[in-house]
N, C-alpha and C positions, 0 to 999 in steps of 0.2 A: 504494500500501499505506500505509496509517496503523500508525501504533507503536502500540502498545499504552500505555498508560501503568500507574502503579502503586495499586493498590486506596487510596483515601479520597486521590488526589495532583490537585488541578484541572489541567487544562489552559489557558492561558490562549488566547485568540485571536492572530496579529500584530497584529490593528487595536487592543486593548487595549494604551494604553501605561501605565506603570508608571515614576511614576519617586522611589525614594524619597532624600532630602536633608531639607535646612531649605525652612521654603516662612515668608513671612507673610501675615498675611488682618487688614484691616480691619473693628475691632468696634464693636458702636454699644451702649454704657454709661450705660443711661438708670435715674436716681433710679426706685426700684418702693414708696415710704415707704405702707405702714409696715415693711415687709418688704426692705428692702438693695436692691440693683442686677438690673436685668435685659438679659442680654449675647442682644445679634441680631449674625449674619457673614451679610452683604450678598452675600455668595460664597456663601456654605453659607446655603440658606432653611433647612434645619434645623437647623442648629448654633443653639441659645434655652436658654439655661444666666441663674441669678444666684447671687448672694453674697452675705452678710450686710453687706461691707464690700465699699467697691470695691477693693482688694488683692485679696478672696479671688474677688467677681465676671469681677476678671484672667489669675485662675490655672482659676477652671473654663472660664472662654472654651476655657485654654490642650488642659485637658485633654480636653472636648467639643469641641474641632477635630482633635487624635493622634487620640482615639477613633476619630471619623468619618475622616480620611484611613487609619486604617489597616486599614478594615473594607472600605474604597473598596480600598484592595490587596489583601486576602487576595481580593473580588470580581475583581480582578483590570480594574474601572476605572477612569477616568479621575481623576486627582485634577484640578479644578478650578483654574483662575486666576483670582488676584482683580483683577478689574480692576473693583473698583470707584475711582468718580471722587469725592473729596468738595469739594464748594465753599457757601462762602456765599453765602442768598441777601436780599439789600437786599430789602424793602419798605415802599411809604407808607403809612400805612392814618392817613386821611381822620375 
């Protein structure tokens, strides 16, 4: 027997894991002359934003990530974990 849901209420599937809390994501902030800074997030490829200053770009990144995660929660989707590995690569050019 199925349970009735209230109108306008979204029923989440048991497979969807929703975790509300604090998350940390790696962002890449790249100078974008003459337009300030471009921000991308490797763990969340659809999150792209920008800012006129470094601090504004970082704040815009936090806002964009928050909005995206909230939309995932509303849709009952799993929040991705940031598994980004940052490693310098040294090359020699002859």
